[in-house]
Residue, then its C-alpha position, 0 to 999 in steps of 0.5 A: x166082880x171086884x172091878x164092877x164093885x169099885x165102879x159102883x163105889x166110885x160113882x156116887x163120889x164122881x157125881x158129888x164132885x160134878x154137882x159141887x162144881x156146878x154149885x161153885x160156878x153159880x157163886x161166881x156170876x159171869x161178866x156181862x157185856x153192854x151194847x157198846x161192848x163194855x164188859x162189867x164184872x158182876x157179884x152175887x150179894x145175898x139173893x141178888x146179882x149186881x154189876x160190880x162197875x158203874x154203867x158206861x154205855x152210850x146206847x140203849x140195848x136196842x142200839x138207840x143213841x143216848x144224847x150226850x150233853x156237855x153244855x150246862x143250859x142244855x143239860x138243865x133244859x133236857x127232858x129226855x134221856x141224856x148222859x155226860x162224863x164227869x167234867x165232860x172228860x171221858x179220857x179221865x172219868x169214863x173208866x173207872x167211874x162210868x157215866x152220869x145219867x139223868x133219870x130219864x135214862x134210869x126210867x127207860x127199861x132198855x138202858x141195861x143189858x138184856x136180862x138186867x134192869x135198873x133196880x127199884x128202891x126196894x131192891x136197893x133196900x134189900x141189898x142194904x138189909x143183906x149186908x146188915x142194915x143201912x147203918x153199916x151197908x155203905x161201908x161194905x159197898x164202898x171200895x177201900x182206902x183213900x186213893x179214890x175216896x176222900x179221907x176218912x172213907x169211914x167204914x169202907x172194907x168192900x166186903x161185898x165186892x160191890x166196889x162203889x166208887x165216888x163218882x160224884x154227880x151233875x146238878x140239875x143246872x149242869x154243874x159237876x160236884x163231889x167227885x171223891x166225896x160222894x156217889x149216888x145210884x138211880x133207882x127205877x122208883x118214882x115218888x112223883x112225876x118229876x123225880x126219882x128215888x136213889x141210893x147214895x154213899x158218902x166218904x164221911x160214914x158207912x151208911x146207905x142213904x135213900x132219897x129222891x131228886x129231880x130227874x134232871x140230876x146226873x147220877x150213876x147207874x148199877x144194873x141188877x140181874x132179872 
């Protein structure tokens, strides 16, 4: 009788332990792999799950190639999905900065791994709100220090573990700029037929800034889980 009574007393404790273990696992989302085999760390922020690294796939998730463009004039004239590495140098910039994609890539629903998507501008705004507001969220998103970000990298503490890096951009005419000073992430939202919305971060402040640019610009992409 005493033996059976001890099992009854222990059973609720065992169930609580098992259930709490499941909850803890939900707080640390698994890495995600793209069609090229690149593995990305992920992070839960508020009620969203994000990639904690910039996308660097060269293919859509159906296996179709994305055009890589190095020549400035070809980049400027492209009206189809294309990407490049900063300064056309994959050996230096593919890792950790990822690729720079034009917005024809960002509006394609197959650019992210299955089960993920390019965030809308509303999802980016929700991200900022979950970290306080747009005046401080940038600092919580940026990686710390001045090894990669240019000084002063104001407000950066990466408390969100989003680990944003200053990956620069490619202008619509094809030139590269702002590595270590700036990063921008395409959204899937379109204010008009020629442009797309984005969120950007700067070394000068801790803000998240929102705007719209021609689809021909080259920005980074971070995917969010469906």
